[in-house]
VEXGU-338506 format. One line per field, with one value per residue (C-alpha): residue in three letters; x, y, z. Coordinates in nm, 4 decimals, decimal comma, always signed. Layout:
<rs>
residu [ALA:...]
east [X:...]
north [Y:...]
up [Z:...]
</rs>
This chain:
<rs>
residu [MET:LYS:VAL:LEU:TYR:LEU:SER:GLY:ALA:PRO:ARG:VAL:SER:THR:LYS:SER:VAL:SER:GLY:SER:HIS:GLY:PRO:ARG:ALA:HIS:VAL:LEU:GLY:VAL:ILE:GLY:ALA:PHE:LYS:THR:LEU:GLY:HIS:SER:VAL:GLU:GLU:LEU:ILE:ILE:GLY:ASP:ILE:VAL:PRO:GLU:ARG:MET:VAL:THR:ALA:ASN:PHE:GLU:PRO:GLN:LYS:GLU:THR:SER:GLY:ILE:LYS:ARG:THR:LEU:VAL:LEU:LEU:ALA:SER:ASP:THR:ILE:ARG:PHE:LEU:ILE:ARG:MET:VAL:LEU:ILE:MET:LYS:GLY:ALA:PHE:LEU:SER:GLU:SER:LYS:ARG:PRO:ASN:LEU:VAL:TYR:GLU:ARG:TYR:GLY:LEU:PHE:MET:GLY:LEU:GLY:LYS:PHE:PHE:LYS:GLN:LYS:SER:GLY:VAL:TRP:ILE:LEU:GLU:SER:ASN:ALA:ILE:LEU:SER:GLN:GLU:SER:SER:GLY:ASP:ARG:SER:THR:THR:PHE:PHE:LYS:LYS:TRP:ALA:ARG:TYR:SER:GLU:ALA:SER:ALA:TYR:ARG:ASN:CYS:ASP:PHE:LEU:VAL:VAL:VAL:THR:GLU:ASP:LEU:LYS:SER:LEU:ILE:VAL:LYS:ALA:PHE:ASP:ILE:GLN:ASN:GLU:LYS:VAL:ILE:VAL:VAL:PRO:ASN:GLY:VAL:ASP:ALA:PHE:ARG:PHE:ASN:PRO:LYS:ILE:GLU:PHE:VAL:ASN:ARG:PRO:ASN:ASN:SER:SER:PHE:VAL:LEU:GLY:PHE:VAL:GLY:SER:LEU:MET:PRO:TRP:GLN:HIS:LEU:SER:LEU:PRO:ILE:GLN:THR:VAL:SER:THR:LEU:ARG:LEU:GLU:GLY:ILE:ASP:ILE:GLY:LEU:THR:ILE:VAL:GLY:ASP:GLY:ALA:GLU:TYR:TYR:GLU:LEU:THR:ASN:LEU:VAL:ASN:LYS:LEU:ASN:LEU:TYR:ASP:SER:VAL:VAL:PHE:THR:GLY:ALA:VAL:ASP:TRP:LYS:GLU:ILE:PRO:LYS:PHE:ILE:ASN:GLY:PHE:ASP:ALA:CYS:TYR:SER:GLY:PRO:ILE:PRO:LEU:SER:VAL:GLY:LYS:MET:TYR:LEU:SER:PRO:LEU:LYS:LEU:TYR:GLU:TYR:LEU:ALA:MET:ASP:LYS:PRO:VAL:VAL:ALA:SER:ASN:TYR:PRO:ASP:ALA:VAL:ILE:LEU:LEU:GLU:ASP:SER:PHE:SER:ASP:TYR:LEU:PHE:GLN:HIS:GLU:ASP:PRO:ASN:SER:LEU:PRO:ASP:LEU:LEU:ARG:LYS:LEU:VAL:SER:LYS:GLU:LEU:ASN:SER:ASP:PHE:SER:ALA:LEU:GLY:LYS:ASN:VAL:ARG:GLU:GLU:LEU:SER:TRP:THR:ALA:LYS:VAL:GLN:LEU:LEU:LEU:LYS:ILE:THR:GLY:LEU:GLU:ASN:GLY:ARG]
east [+2,1984:+1,8989:+1,5801:+1,2182:+0,9603:+0,6490:+0,2996:-0,0091:-0,2659:-0,5121:-0,5610:-0,2010:-0,0994:+0,1476:-0,1210:-0,2586:-0,6133:-0,5459:-0,7026:-0,4410:-0,1925:+0,0138:+0,0811:+0,1484:+0,3984:+0,5574:+0,5967:+0,7426:+0,9767:+1,1256:+1,1573:+1,3151:+1,5640:+1,6817:+1,7300:+1,9205:+2,1539:+2,2412:+2,0374:+1,8397:+1,4780:+1,2008:+0,8444:+0,5546:+0,2809:-0,0681:-0,2391:-0,0492:-0,1576:-0,5213:-0,7906:-0,8219:-1,1731:-1,0263:-0,7753:-1,0645:-1,3161:-1,4405:-1,3074:-1,4319:-1,8126:-1,9434:-2,0940:-2,4373:-2,4361:-2,6817:-2,5521:-2,6131:-2,4500:-2,1459:-2,1080:-2,1310:-1,8727:-1,6376:-1,6677:-1,5978:-1,2997:-1,1505:-1,2209:-1,0146:-0,7384:-0,7344:-0,7197:-0,4327:-0,2520:-0,2786:-0,1620:+0,1460:+0,2261:+0,2175:+0,4261:+0,6899:+0,7008:+0,7825:+1,0580:+1,4001:+1,6758:+1,8588:+1,5586:+1,5139:+1,6294:+1,8929:+1,6433:+1,2629:+1,1251:+0,7532:+0,4852:+0,2567:-0,0984:-0,3920:-0,3464:-0,0107:+0,3325:+0,4720:+0,8318:+0,9630:+0,8235:+1,0316:+1,3734:+1,6884:+1,7847:+2,0479:+1,8435:+1,6771:+1,3154:+1,2365:+0,8718:+0,7389:+0,4379:+0,2641:+0,0041:-0,1326:-0,3509:-0,5594:-0,6497:-0,6926:-0,9115:-1,1535:-1,1240:-1,0420:-1,2042:-1,4084:-1,2224:-1,2279:-1,4761:-1,2339:-1,0835:-0,9219:-0,7492:-0,6304:-0,4567:-0,3083:-0,1809:-0,0175:+0,1493:+0,2906:+0,4268:+0,5979:+0,7528:+0,8820:+1,0402:+1,4074:+1,3545:+1,0357:+1,0441:+0,7851:+0,7386:+0,7294:+0,8704:+0,5062:+0,4209:+0,7222:+0,6300:+0,2691:+0,3764:+0,6452:+0,3923:+0,0894:+0,2668:+0,5552:+0,8181:+1,1851:+1,2676:+1,5949:+1,4383:+1,2022:+1,3634:+1,2140:+1,2409:+1,0049:+0,8501:+1,0322:+0,9501:+1,0016:+1,1974:+1,1775:+0,7970:+0,7506:+0,9549:+0,8799:+1,0055:+0,6868:+0,5177:+0,1678:-0,1097:-0,4570:-0,6688:-1,0337:-1,1178:-1,1821:-1,1317:-0,8567:-0,6813:-0,7019:-0,6223:-0,5723:-0,5629:-0,4480:-0,5258:-0,7806:-1,0975:-1,0760:-1,2027:-0,8472:-0,7761:-1,0232:-1,1462:-1,4580:-1,2329:-1,1042:-1,4506:-1,6094:-1,3118:-1,3680:-1,7334:-1,6297:-1,3798:-1,6084:-1,8799:-1,6167:-1,5743:-1,2507:-1,2347:-1,0915:-1,1658:-1,0781:-0,9829:-0,9999:-0,8236:-0,9041:-1,1829:-1,2777:-1,5233:-1,5892:-1,6883:-2,0591:-2,0449:-1,8137:-2,0105:-2,3266:-2,1512:-2,0545:-2,4159:-2,5344:-2,3029:-2,3819:-2,0244:-2,0765:-1,8855:-1,5967:-1,5165:-1,4219:-1,4042:-1,2044:-1,2577:-0,9768:-0,7299:-0,4465:-0,1349:+0,0601:-0,1799:-0,1169:+0,1735:-0,0344:-0,3090:-0,0598:+0,0909:-0,2580:-0,2756:-0,1785:-0,1433:-0,1670:-0,3590:-0,2341:-0,4459:-0,4754:-0,6054:-0,5245:-0,6457:-0,8431:-0,5373:-0,5017:-0,2030:-0,1497:+0,1278:+0,1112:+0,3642:+0,1535:+0,3244:+0,1418:+0,3376:+0,6643:+0,5167:+0,3750:+0,7028:+0,9098:+0,7054:+0,7966:+0,4277:+0,3224:+0,1781:-0,0663:-0,0558:-0,1822:+0,0854:+0,1552:+0,5142:+0,6318:+0,4894:+0,6472:+0,9823:+0,9745:+0,8190:+0,9151:+1,2362:+1,1418:+0,7707:+0,6118:+0,3549:+0,2101:+0,1135:-0,2381:-0,4113:-0,6877:-0,8654:-0,8920:-1,1721:-1,0014:-0,6526:-0,6868:-0,9047:-0,6562:-0,3697:-0,5411:-0,6368:-0,2704:-0,1798:-0,4377:-0,3417:+0,0280:+0,0944:+0,3010:+0,6054:+0,5251:+0,8659:+0,9243:+1,1879:+1,4816:+1,2796:+1,1622:+1,5188:+1,6184:+1,3276:+1,4141:+1,7867:+1,7873:+1,4460:+1,4405:+1,3402:+1,7024:+1,8370:+1,5771:+1,6546:+2,0304:+1,9865:+1,7789:+2,0462:+2,3185:+2,1238:+2,0446:+2,4024:+2,2991:+2,4583:+2,7057:+2,4732:+2,4963]
north [+0,4028:+0,4876:+0,3797:+0,3643:+0,3606:+0,1960:+0,1721:+0,0786:+0,0926:+0,3855:+0,4628:+0,4554:+0,8119:+1,0627:+1,3281:+1,4599:+1,3761:+1,0053:+0,8353:+0,5538:+0,6905:+0,3769:+0,3147:+0,6815:+0,6929:+0,3756:+0,5025:+0,8354:+0,6655:+0,4299:+0,6967:+0,9412:+0,6649:+0,5904:+0,9715:+1,0067:+0,7273:+0,9159:+0,7280:+0,8910:+0,8183:+0,8502:+0,8009:+0,6357:+0,6285:+0,5952:+0,7368:+1,0583:+1,0739:+0,9858:+1,2435:+1,3025:+1,1611:+0,8211:+0,8420:+0,9129:+0,6697:+0,3910:+0,0648:-0,1173:-0,0969:-0,0515:-0,3626:-0,1962:-0,1682:-0,3885:-0,6972:-0,5609:-0,2290:-0,4040:-0,6262:-0,3145:-0,1303:-0,4220:-0,4792:-0,1064:-0,1235:-0,4190:-0,2582:+0,0455:-0,1738:-0,3690:-0,0475:+0,0772:-0,2425:-0,2146:+0,1422:+0,0535:-0,2441:-0,0296:+0,2502:+0,0068:-0,1945:+0,1193:+0,2557:+0,2782:+0,0875:+0,4109:+0,5382:+0,2163:+0,2081:-0,0199:-0,0989:-0,1144:-0,1025:-0,1847:-0,1777:-0,4587:-0,3717:-0,5926:-0,7256:-0,5277:-0,6723:-0,5019:-0,4281:-0,6616:-0,4254:-0,1359:-0,2581:-0,2778:-0,6218:-0,6564:-0,4635:-0,5810:-0,5849:-0,5746:-0,6254:-0,5325:-0,7108:-0,6064:-0,8673:-1,1737:-0,9297:-1,1946:-1,3392:-1,0134:-0,8596:-1,1540:-1,2858:-0,9945:-0,7173:-0,6936:-0,5146:-0,7404:-0,9360:-1,1554:-1,3445:-1,6334:-1,3877:-1,1850:-1,5049:-1,5975:-1,2498:-1,2274:-1,5710:-1,4745:-1,1464:-1,3147:-1,5833:-1,3403:-1,0713:-1,0972:-1,0229:-1,0181:-0,7893:-0,8591:-0,6982:-0,9943:-1,3563:-1,4865:-1,3214:-1,4728:-1,8146:-1,7870:-1,6607:-1,9279:-2,1964:-2,0438:-1,9645:-2,2103:-1,9327:-1,9889:-1,9140:-1,7435:-1,4781:-1,3535:-1,0844:-0,9677:-0,6017:-0,4717:-0,1266:+0,1848:+0,5341:+0,8900:+1,0184:+1,3767:+1,3849:+1,1646:+1,2751:+1,4075:+1,7545:+1,8238:+2,1081:+2,1114:+1,9138:+1,8294:+1,6866:+1,6738:+1,4592:+1,6275:+1,3284:+1,3366:+1,0313:+0,9705:+0,6427:+0,6971:+0,5147:+0,6112:+0,3988:+0,2333:+0,1184:-0,2480:-0,5592:-0,6900:-0,3611:-0,4848:-0,1365:-0,2619:-0,3826:-0,0346:+0,1100:-0,1519:-0,1114:+0,2678:+0,1860:-0,0561:+0,1862:+0,4832:+0,2880:+0,2464:+0,6211:+0,6399:+0,9411:+0,7880:+0,8548:+0,7255:+0,9133:+0,7285:+0,8945:+0,7439:+0,6046:+0,2560:-0,0174:-0,0545:+0,3153:+0,2760:-0,0346:+0,1292:+0,4507:+0,2340:+0,0596:+0,3945:+0,5174:+0,1910:+0,2262:+0,6047:+0,7054:+1,0102:+1,2425:+1,0099:+0,8417:+1,0792:+0,9807:+1,2349:+1,0650:+1,0771:+1,3637:+1,5220:+1,3133:+1,6213:+1,6381:+1,2812:+1,3700:+1,6378:+1,3956:+1,1413:+1,4221:+1,4535:+1,0915:+0,9814:+0,6290:+0,4666:+0,1580:-0,1174:-0,4248:-0,6181:-0,9700:-1,2633:-1,2347:-1,4931:-1,7075:-1,7556:-1,5273:-1,1519:-1,1223:-0,7438:-0,4876:-0,1927:+0,1261:+0,3023:+0,1121:+0,2599:+0,6090:+0,5993:+0,4840:+0,7480:+1,0129:+0,8542:+0,7558:+0,4692:+0,1862:-0,0763:-0,3645:-0,7042:-0,9758:-0,9775:-1,0361:-0,6700:-0,5506:-0,8448:-0,7794:-0,4100:-0,4249:-0,7545:-0,6553:-0,3524:-0,3004:-0,6435:-0,5209:-0,3094:-0,6157:-0,7496:-1,0701:-0,9914:-1,3203:-1,2134:-0,9554:-0,8414:-0,7989:-0,4535:-0,3060:-0,4273:-0,2726:+0,0631:+0,0822:+0,0607:+0,3283:+0,5720:+0,5244:+0,5665:+0,2207:+0,1553:+0,3551:+0,5368:+0,6542:+0,5368:+0,7883:+0,5414:+0,3091:+0,5987:+0,7182:+0,3653:+0,3499:+0,6963:+0,6034:+0,2423:+0,1777:+0,4734:+0,4169:+0,4965:+0,2210:-0,0255:+0,0491:+0,0383:-0,3131:-0,4190:-0,2989:-0,4694:-0,8076:-0,7919:-0,6916:-0,3526:-0,1481:+0,0105:+0,0120:-0,2298]
up [-1,6192:-1,8136:-1,6297:-1,7416:-1,4558:-1,6031:-1,4590:-1,6609:-1,3885:-1,4490:-1,0817:-0,9702:-1,0056:-0,8483:-0,8839:-0,5536:-0,6634:-0,6514:-0,3430:-0,3675:-0,1046:-0,0687:-0,4390:-0,5040:-0,2095:-0,3348:-0,6958:-0,5828:-0,3367:-0,5910:-0,8619:-0,6138:-0,4981:-0,8577:-0,9087:-0,5739:-0,6790:-0,9963:-1,2579:-1,5385:-1,4937:-1,7569:-1,6294:-1,8159:-1,5564:-1,7067:-1,4049:-1,4653:-1,8283:-1,8369:-1,7421:-1,3677:-1,3664:-1,4463:-1,1638:-0,9218:-1,0838:-0,8701:-1,0287:-0,7196:-0,6810:-0,3302:-0,1686:-0,1774:-0,5637:-0,7481:-0,9259:-1,2787:-1,2070:-1,0524:-1,3645:-1,5968:-1,3833:-1,3903:-1,7625:-1,8225:-1,5965:-1,7766:-2,1147:-2,0108:-1,8933:-2,2216:-2,4234:-2,2054:-2,2564:-2,6406:-2,6453:-2,4265:-2,6439:-2,9636:-2,7928:-2,6852:-3,0070:-3,2182:-2,9898:-3,1589:-2,9859:-2,9114:-2,7068:-2,5115:-2,1424:-1,9825:-1,7142:-1,7147:-1,3574:-1,3774:-1,1086:-1,2074:-1,2769:-1,3743:-1,7311:-1,7633:-1,7348:-2,0572:-1,9740:-2,2517:-2,5153:-2,3854:-2,2713:-2,4834:-2,6298:-2,3601:-2,1014:-1,7843:-1,6852:-1,3152:-1,2308:-0,8904:-0,7411:-0,4199:-0,4182:-0,6140:-0,8052:-0,9899:-0,6567:-0,4811:-0,7608:-0,7439:-0,3895:-0,1538:-0,3582:-0,6725:-0,9514:-1,2523:-1,4486:-1,6573:-1,3644:-1,5666:-1,8042:-1,5103:-1,3696:-1,7091:-1,7677:-1,4198:-1,4641:-1,8034:-1,6649:-1,3698:-1,5961:-1,8542:-1,6421:-1,5579:-1,1876:-0,9743:-0,6685:-0,3852:-0,0475:+0,1863:+0,2204:+0,2475:-0,0872:-0,2481:-0,1323:-0,2549:-0,5959:-0,6469:-0,5643:-0,7394:-1,0609:-1,0737:-1,0745:-1,0220:-0,6622:-0,7377:-0,9665:-0,6883:-0,4644:-0,1349:-0,0713:+0,1913:+0,1648:+0,2649:+0,3768:+0,2529:+0,5492:+0,4195:+0,4314:+0,7334:+1,0287:+1,3840:+1,2981:+1,1113:+1,2982:+1,1289:+1,2897:+1,1600:+1,4486:+1,3511:+1,6470:+1,9813:+2,1975:+2,4590:+2,3108:+1,9375:+1,7624:+1,3929:+1,0620:+0,7227:+0,4127:+0,1939:+0,3617:+0,2589:+0,4375:+0,5337:+0,7246:+0,9965:+1,0724:+1,2457:+1,5297:+1,6420:+1,5939:+1,8237:+2,0672:+2,0910:+2,1728:+2,4441:+2,5983:+2,5916:+2,7726:+3,0452:+3,0578:+2,8636:+2,6445:+2,3302:+1,9685:+1,6246:+1,3080:+0,9788:+0,6852:+0,3525:+0,1351:-0,0100:-0,0520:+0,3194:+0,3710:+0,3955:+0,5998:+0,8496:+0,8799:+0,9284:+1,2192:+1,3714:+1,3523:+1,4996:+1,7992:+1,8345:+1,7872:+1,5658:+1,7822:+1,8503:+1,5172:+1,2389:+0,8702:+0,6650:+0,3275:+0,0699:+0,1356:-0,0534:-0,0113:+0,1092:+0,4069:+0,5336:+0,7644:+0,9317:+1,0087:+1,1477:+1,3629:+1,5157:+1,6305:+1,9754:+1,8501:+1,5069:+1,4069:+1,1597:+1,2118:+0,8819:+0,8943:+0,6618:+0,3058:+0,1153:+0,0513:+0,4284:+0,4997:+0,5422:+0,2779:+0,2350:+0,3578:+0,4770:+0,3895:+0,6711:+0,9280:+0,8132:+0,7855:+1,1347:+1,2850:+1,0797:+1,2655:+1,6119:+1,6608:+1,8900:+1,6735:+1,7765:+1,5273:+1,4642:+1,4538:+1,0844:+0,9654:+0,9045:+1,2343:+1,4214:+1,2662:+1,3577:+1,7026:+1,8532:+2,0190:+2,2264:+2,1529:+2,1478:+2,3963:+2,1200:+1,9090:+1,9541:+1,8466:+1,6043:+1,6971:+2,0560:+2,1172:+2,4417:+2,2985:+2,1408:+2,4211:+2,6843:+2,4864:+2,4429:+2,8056:+2,8942:+2,6305:+2,7449:+3,1130:+3,0131:+3,1676:+2,8380:+2,7557:+2,4361:+2,3334:+1,9806:+1,8904:+1,8688:+1,6461:+1,4392:+1,3840:+1,2785:+1,0234:+0,8723:+0,8368:+0,7422:+0,5794:+0,3324:-0,0296:-0,1372:+0,0802:-0,0541:-0,4262:-0,3613:-0,2035:-0,5014:-0,7618:-0,5494:-0,5593:-0,9272:-1,0262:-1,1451:-0,8771:-1,1146:-1,4156:-1,7089]
</rs>
C-alpha cells in the first residue's frame, strides 16, 4: 500500500535539532512501523523542510515576555502556519491521480487537517490527534492568537477525515462531545515505544547529577508536567539528610519559573537542567536515572487525557517509574506496581514514595514489565492494530 505521512506543524521534525522529543519519536515510530509492515511510505513533514531556525523557534513565548511582544510572537506564528497551509493545499490540489497515495496518515497540527487534498478518490485519510489543540493552544499553553479559527479548523478536520486516531479514551470522549464527532470513527491507539532505541542493553550512561539517588524527567517543561512537585520534594528529602537529586532533560515555557524555584530552595547542586538535547542522547540520560518521574496533572478541560511517551520509554529501559494516577500509568502499573503511583493532590504522597525507593523498601525490578512493553507496545504492533481496525490490514 502506498502511504503518505503528512505533518504541517513547523516545529514537528525528525531532525535532531528539534526540541520536541515526543512528537519526533511518535513520527519516526509510526513511519518506521508502516515500513516494517511492508508498505511504501512517502514523507511530507514540514518541519523537515523549513529552515532549522524555524524548527527551533519559540512559538510559545515565555511567561516573563511582555504582553505586546507575546502578541507579536503569536501573530507571527499563526502567519507562518497560514502560509504553510496554503502551500500544502496548492501542492495537494495539483497532484495527479497516479501520484496520490492509497492512505494519507496525517498528524494534526494547528490550522492543518489537509489529508483530503492528497488522497486518491477512493483513498483513506487517517488523522491523528494527540490533544484538543485549539483548547491546549489557548488554555494550557499560549501558541495561537486566532483562537476561534483554531477551533473551527480543528472541528472541520475531525469531521472530514475518514478515521480519527487518538491516544486515550478520555481524549476520545472529549473530542466526540466537543466537536459532535461520530463515535465510531474515532479509534483509540495509545502511544508505543521504539524498542530498538529504548532497551536495557544500552551501555552508555549520561549522569550529570552527582547525587547518590537521581530521579529523572525527560520532556517539555510545561505546566501540566507538574515539575515543581519533584523539585519541592527533593528539597524536603534533602533537609531530612537524604542524598537525592533531580535531573530534568528538556526545555519549555516553564524553564525560568522552575529554575527560579531551584534557586529559591538553594538546590543548585542537586537539581540539574540539561536543556534541550539531541534525541539520540535521550536513552543515555534515562540510563543515568535511578527512577523516572511522570507526574502530569489534569489539563484545563479537567482531565489528563494525554498519553505521555516518556512513560513507555522509561519502562522499555526497565527503569522504576513514579507516576501520578493518570489513566496510562494506572493501566500499566496497577497490577504489580501500584505502590509506585502517587496522588498529586497529596503533598506527602510523592515524598513518602521516594523515601521507600531510596531506602530500597520497594522492589525496583521492572524487568518483566519492561520486556512486556518492548514486545507488545511497540510502534509496529500499534500500527498493525490500527490497520486491522480500519480494514486496511491487507491494503486497499
